C-alpha positions in Angstrom: 109.7 -33.5 59.0 107.4 -32.3 61.4 109.7 -32.3 64.2 112.8 -30.1 62.0 110.0 -27.8 61.1 109.2 -26.7 65.1 112.8 -27.2 66.5 113.6 -23.7 68.0 116.0 -21.2 66.9 119.6 -21.7 67.9 123.0 -19.9 67.7 124.4 -20.2 64.4 128.5 -21.0 64.7 129.5 -18.7 61.6 132.5 -16.7 63.3 135.8 -17.5 62.6 139.2 -16.6 63.5 139.7 -13.4 61.5 135.7 -12.6 62.0 136.5 -12.7 65.6 139.9 -10.8 65.8 138.1 -8.3 64.1 135.4 -8.4 67.1 137.8 -8.4 69.2 139.7 -5.7 68.1 137.5 -3.1 67.3 135.9 -3.4 71.0 139.6 -3.3 72.3 140.1 -0.1 70.4 137.0 2.2 70.2 137.1 5.0 71.3 139.0 4.7 74.4 142.5 5.3 73.3 141.7 8.7 71.6 139.5 9.9 74.9 142.0 8.4 77.6 145.0 9.5 76.2 145.2 13.5 77.4 143.7 12.0 80.9 146.4 9.3 81.7 149.1 12.2 80.7 147.5 14.4 83.3 147.5 11.6 85.8 151.5 10.7 85.5 152.6 14.2 84.5 153.6 14.1 81.3 155.8 11.4 79.0 156.0 8.9 82.5 152.2 7.4 81.2 153.6 5.3 78.4 154.7 3.3 82.1 151.0 2.9 82.5 150.4 1.9 79.0 152.8 -1.0 79.3 151.4 -2.1 82.9 147.9 -2.3 81.2 149.4 -4.2 78.1 150.9 -6.2 80.6 147.7 -6.9 82.5 145.6 -7.8 80.0 148.1 -10.4 78.6 148.0 -11.8 81.7 144.3 -11.8 82.5 144.0 -12.8 78.4 145.7 -16.2 79.5 143.8 -17.1 82.4 140.3 -16.1 80.1 141.9 -18.3 77.4 142.2 -21.7 79.4 138.6 -21.2 80.7 136.8 -20.5 77.7 138.9 -23.4 75.6 137.4 -25.4 78.9 133.9 -24.4 78.8 133.2 -22.9 75.4 129.6 -22.1 76.2 128.0 -18.6 75.2 128.7 -16.3 78.1 132.0 -16.3 79.0 132.1 -15.4 82.6 129.4 -16.1 83.1 129.6 -19.9 82.6 133.3 -19.8 84.2 132.4 -18.4 87.6 129.3 -20.9 87.6 131.6 -23.6 87.4 134.5 -22.9 89.3 132.7 -22.4 92.4 130.5 -24.9 92.0 126.7 -24.8 90.0 124.6 -25.9 92.8 126.3 -24.0 96.0 129.1 -20.3 95.7 128.8 -20.9 91.7 125.3 -19.4 91.7 126.5 -16.6 94.2 129.0 -15.4 92.4 127.6 -16.3 88.9 124.2 -13.9 89.4 126.9 -10.8 90.7 128.5 -11.1 87.2 125.2 -10.8 85.9 124.0 -8.0 88.5 127.1 -5.7 87.5 126.3 -6.2 84.1 123.1 -4.2 84.5 125.6 -1.4 85.6 128.9 -2.1 83.9 127.5 -2.8 80.3 125.5 -0.1 79.2 128.0 1.9 81.2 130.5 0.9 78.5 128.7 1.1 75.6 127.5 4.6 76.6 131.5 5.6 76.9 131.9 4.9 73.5 129.1 7.0 72.3 129.8 9.8 74.0 133.4 9.6 72.6 131.7 9.4 69.7 129.8 12.9 69.9 133.1 14.3 71.3 135.2 13.8 68.2 132.0 14.3 66.5 132.1 18.3 67.8 135.4 18.4 66.4 135.0 17.6 62.9 131.9 19.8 63.3 132.7 22.4 65.6 129.2 24.3 64.5 127.5 21.6 66.7 126.9 23.1 70.1 128.3 21.4 73.2 124.8 20.9 75.1 124.1 17.8 72.2 126.4 15.7 72.8 124.5 13.8 75.4 121.8 13.6 72.8 124.3 12.4 69.6 125.7 9.6 72.3 121.8 8.6 72.6 120.7 8.8 69.0 124.0 6.3 68.3 122.8 4.2 70.8 119.7 3.2 69.5 120.8 3.3 66.1 123.3 0.5 66.9 121.0 -1.6 68.4 118.6 -1.3 65.4 121.5 -2.3 63.0 122.0 -5.4 65.2 118.8 -7.4 64.8 119.8 -9.5 62.0 121.4 -13.2 61.9 125.3 -13.1 63.2 127.0 -14.5 60.0 125.8 -10.8 58.5 126.9 -8.7 61.3 130.3 -11.4 61.7 131.0 -10.1 57.7 130.2 -6.4 58.8 132.6 -6.5 61.9 135.5 -7.2 59.1 134.3 -4.2 57.4 134.6 -2.0 60.5 138.2 -4.0 62.0 139.6 -2.2 58.4 138.4 1.5 59.7 139.9 0.8 62.7 143.2 -0.4 61.7 142.8 2.4 58.9 142.7 5.1 61.8 145.7 3.9 63.7 147.7 3.0 60.9 147.2 7.1 59.7 147.5 8.0 63.2 151.1 5.8 63.8 151.9 6.8 59.9 152.1 10.7 60.2 153.8 10.6 63.1 157.1 8.0 62.4 159.1 10.6 60.4 158.7 12.8 63.1 159.4 10.1 65.7 161.7 11.4 68.7 163.8 8.2 69.9 163.9 10.4 73.6 160.2 9.5 74.1 161.0 5.5 74.7 163.3 6.5 78.1 159.7 7.9 79.4 161.5 7.1 83.0 163.1 9.9 82.5 160.7 12.2 80.5 159.7 15.3 82.9 157.1 15.8 85.0 154.4 19.1 84.7 151.7 20.5 86.7 151.6 18.0 89.5 151.8 20.2 92.6 152.6 17.3 94.8 156.1 17.2 93.2 157.6 15.1 90.8 157.8 11.7 92.9 155.3 11.9 94.9 152.6 13.0 91.6 153.9 10.2 89.6 153.1 7.5 92.4 150.0 8.9 93.5 149.3 9.3 90.0 149.7 5.4 88.7 146.6 4.1 90.2 144.2 6.6 88.3 146.6 6.2 85.0 146.5 2.6 85.2 142.6 2.4 85.4 142.6 4.2 82.6 144.7 2.2 80.8 143.1 -0.9 81.5 139.5 0.8 80.4 141.6 0.8 76.8 142.4 -2.8 76.8 138.8 -4.1 77.9 137.4 -6.1 75.4 139.9 -9.1 74.8 137.5 -11.6 76.5 134.4 -10.4 74.1 135.0 -13.4 72.1 134.5 -15.6 74.9 130.3 -14.2 75.0 130.2 -15.4 71.7 131.3 -19.0 72.0 128.3 -20.8 70.7 128.8 -19.1 67.7 132.4 -19.4 67.0 133.8 -22.3 64.7 136.1 -24.6 66.8 136.1 -22.8 69.6 138.1 -24.4 71.4 140.7 -23.2 68.8 139.6 -20.2 67.6 139.2 -18.6 71.0 143.0 -18.8 72.6 144.3 -17.3 69.2 141.7 -14.6 69.1 142.7 -13.4 72.5 146.1 -13.7 72.1 146.8 -12.2 68.7 144.3 -9.3 69.7 146.4 -8.5 72.9 149.8 -8.8 71.9 148.7 -6.7 68.5 146.7 -3.7 70.3 149.5 -3.1 72.9 151.4 -2.4 69.8 149.5 -0.5 68.4 148.8 1.5 71.5 152.7 1.9 72.3 153.6 3.6 68.7 150.5 5.9 69.0 151.4 7.4 72.1 154.6 7.5 70.8 154.0 9.1 67.9 151.6 12.0 69.8 154.5 12.8 72.5 156.7 12.8 69.9 155.6 15.9 68.1 153.4 17.4 70.8 154.6 19.0 73.7 153.0 16.9 77.3 151.3 19.8 78.9 149.6 20.7 75.6 148.6 17.1 75.1 147.0 16.6 78.4 145.1 19.7 77.9 143.5 18.8 74.9 140.0 17.8 74.5 140.8 15.8 71.0 144.9 15.6 71.3 144.7 12.9 68.2 143.2 15.1 65.9 145.2 18.2 67.4 148.7 16.2 66.5 147.6 15.5 63.4 146.5 18.3 62.6 150.0 19.5 63.3 152.4 17.5 61.3 149.5 17.1 58.2 146.8 19.7 58.3 143.6 20.3 59.8 142.0 18.5 56.6 144.1 15.1 57.1 143.3 15.8 61.0 139.5 16.4 59.7 139.9 12.7 57.8 141.8 11.0 60.7 138.6 12.0 62.9 136.3 10.8 60.6 138.1 7.3 61.3 137.9 7.9 64.8 134.1 8.1 64.4 134.0 4.9 62.3 135.9 3.6 65.5 134.0 4.4 68.4 130.8 3.2 66.3 132.8 0.0 65.6 133.3 -0.2 69.3 129.4 0.8 70.9 128.6 -1.9 68.0 130.7 -5.1 69.0 129.9 -4.2 73.0 125.9 -4.5 72.6 126.6 -7.5 70.2 128.7 -9.4 73.4 126.7 -8.2 76.1 123.0 -8.9 74.6 124.6 -12.7 74.7 125.5 -12.9 78.0 122.0 -12.0 79.0 120.8 -14.6 76.7 123.1 -17.0 78.3 121.7 -16.5 81.8 118.5 -16.3 81.0 118.5 -19.7 79.1 120.0 -21.4 81.8 117.7 -20.0 84.1 120.0 -17.8 86.0 118.2 -14.4 84.8 115.3 -13.1 83.9 112.8 -15.3 81.4 112.5 -13.0 78.1 115.9 -12.4 77.6 116.2 -15.8 76.5 113.8 -15.3 73.7 115.4 -15.9 69.8 113.8 -14.1 66.7 112.0 -17.1 65.3 113.7 -17.3 61.8 117.2 -14.7 62.5 118.5 -16.7 65.7 119.7 -13.3 67.5 118.5 -12.5 71.5 115.8 -9.8 70.5 114.9 -8.8 73.8 118.7 -8.4 75.5 119.6 -6.3 72.8 116.4 -4.0 72.9 117.2 -3.9 77.0 120.6 -3.4 76.6 120.2 -0.8 74.2 117.4 0.9 75.9 119.5 1.1 79.2 122.7 2.5 77.4 120.5 5.1 75.7 120.0 6.6 79.5 123.2 6.5 80.3 124.7 8.4 77.5 123.6 11.6 79.4 126.2 10.5 82.6 129.4 12.4 83.0 132.1 10.8 81.5 134.7 10.7 84.1 131.9 9.4 86.4 131.0 6.2 84.3 134.8 5.0 83.2 135.7 4.8 86.9 132.3 3.3 87.3 132.9 0.5 85.0 136.2 -0.4 85.7 134.9 0.0 89.8 132.0 -2.6 89.5 134.5 -5.0 87.5 137.5 -5.2 89.5 135.9 -7.7 91.6 133.3 -9.7 89.9 134.2 -10.9 87.9 138.0 -10.2 87.0 139.8 -11.3 90.9 136.5 -14.1 91.1 137.7 -15.3 87.6 141.2 -15.7 88.3 140.6 -17.3 91.8 138.3 -19.4 90.4 140.3 -20.4 87.9 142.8 -21.1 89.8 140.7 -23.0 92.1 139.8 -25.7 89.0 143.0 -26.4 88.8 143.1 -27.8 91.7 139.6 -29.4 92.6 139.6 -31.0 88.6 143.3 -31.1 87.5 141.4 -33.8 85.5 139.5 -32.0 83.3 140.5 -31.4 79.2 142.0 -28.3 78.9 142.7 -27.7 74.4 144.7 -24.5 76.1 146.6 -24.3 78.8 147.8 -21.0 80.1 151.4 -20.6 79.6 153.8 -20.2 82.6 150.9 -21.7 85.5 150.7 -20.0 88.1 152.2 -17.0 86.9 149.9 -15.1 84.9 147.0 -16.1 87.4 149.5 -14.7 89.8 150.1 -11.3 88.1 146.9 -10.7 87.1 145.6 -11.8 90.7 147.8 -9.0 92.5 147.3 -5.9 89.4 143.4 -6.4 89.7 143.6 -6.3 93.3 146.0 -2.6 93.5 142.9 -1.1 91.0 140.2 -2.5 93.2 141.9 -1.0 96.1 143.2 2.4 94.2 142.6 5.6 96.3 140.6 6.9 93.4 138.0 9.0 94.8 134.8 6.7 94.7 136.5 3.9 93.1 136.4 1.3 95.9 132.4 2.8 97.0 131.0 2.1 93.7 132.1 -1.4 93.5 131.4 -2.2 97.1 128.0 -0.9 96.8 127.8 -2.6 93.4 128.4 -6.2 94.6 126.5 -5.4 98.1 123.4 -5.0 97.0 123.5 -7.6 93.9 124.2 -10.1 96.6 121.0 -9.1 99.0 119.1 -9.4 95.5 120.5 -12.9 95.0 119.5 -13.8 98.6 116.0 -12.5 98.3 115.7 -14.4 94.7 117.1 -17.5 96.4 114.9 -17.4 100.0 111.4 -16.9 96.9 112.6 -19.9 95.0 114.1 -22.2 96.9 117.3 -22.1 96.2 121.1 -22.1 98.2 121.9 -21.6 100.5 118.4 -22.1 101.8 118.1 -25.7 100.2 120.7 -28.5 100.5 122.2 -29.0 97.0 121.0 -31.8 94.5 123.7 -34.6 95.3 125.4 -33.2 98.5 128.8 -31.3 97.9 129.1 -29.9 94.7 132.6 -29.6 92.9 134.8 -26.0 93.2 134.7 -24.3 97.0 133.6 -26.1 99.9 130.6 -25.4 101.5 
């Protein structure tokens, strides 16, 4: 039929529970825990750093329950973008808040992708020490380009490939944990008794002051539990599958992280681990020899590649969904005519991430969290509470457990991170939000949109005017 032949290409629902969980896990794990382990130890002065990992897991679970409820209500591509727009009113504040989410994505998404690529490059130098240090950034940039090129294909093929990548992630963590279990020191579990080292301020003051930076790094390692929401229009039975994927992936990754850290601290002295640039590889070399350590490093590289792959895939769908709805530049809504993937969004995202690969790693990590803390995280939690109050009749296939406790826990912890004394943290986030607000007002005035024009139908659902 002519109508069928000329139908516009559409996203395909081909991602099931296992594929969605695989994408979430490889997004969450990535290079993060292998790269930030010494940084978290240094911030907390040793073994007490386990408290940051535990608090990070608590935040991820609390926020994940909020996200699961929202995604079950609104299973559309774009995740937080769609949630914020609906919670704050499609024709009023929701326009501004969802635009700010898109605006920060332009900065934070390529930063996240670049961080994984830089981590890949750093561990590559452990496996191949002959690579000059000056090649670190070019290698990371090349990885961004290769991953982007690999994503130019239909989602079903990518979903199957994600399961293969997931196997590599689990194998890497399995070996890292497995070689350390025979050497496990039960005293490490009593992290509150761990001696504090290399903190000139003194033990008590140093640990308290270091909790903010340590939690920031730990939260970075858990980010990604919401990735499946960005692919909602490609998920089979999204109202059932997405909440299960979020909860299972968070709980599983939290257990793996804690086991890995306990094993490393049981073998390497804290002072040595916090000064290492490849702490996990050094740990494996200590208990199993360098050949095994090189093999594990190869698996860590596999994991870093998988993370860059998943991040690029998920964020490209946000830009696609926004452009399709008229909230972002229209070319980003263009799909490949036969394979059905967002070609412009993928190309643009990969290109910017390639450029960001030349930035300093620590600045990238701080920038990612500082930009995201307010929008989407704080705004999204508040939005979930707003929807509960203003639209109590709305169907909710999944309701956050122990409501409203998870929302309040996540809200308070994100606020702590947002106002952390970490240098540059507050300024970076506030700067992006201010610039985004200005960009929105200029765009809205030119297009005759709210607040320069009354919304259709009067009062919008969501926040009051």
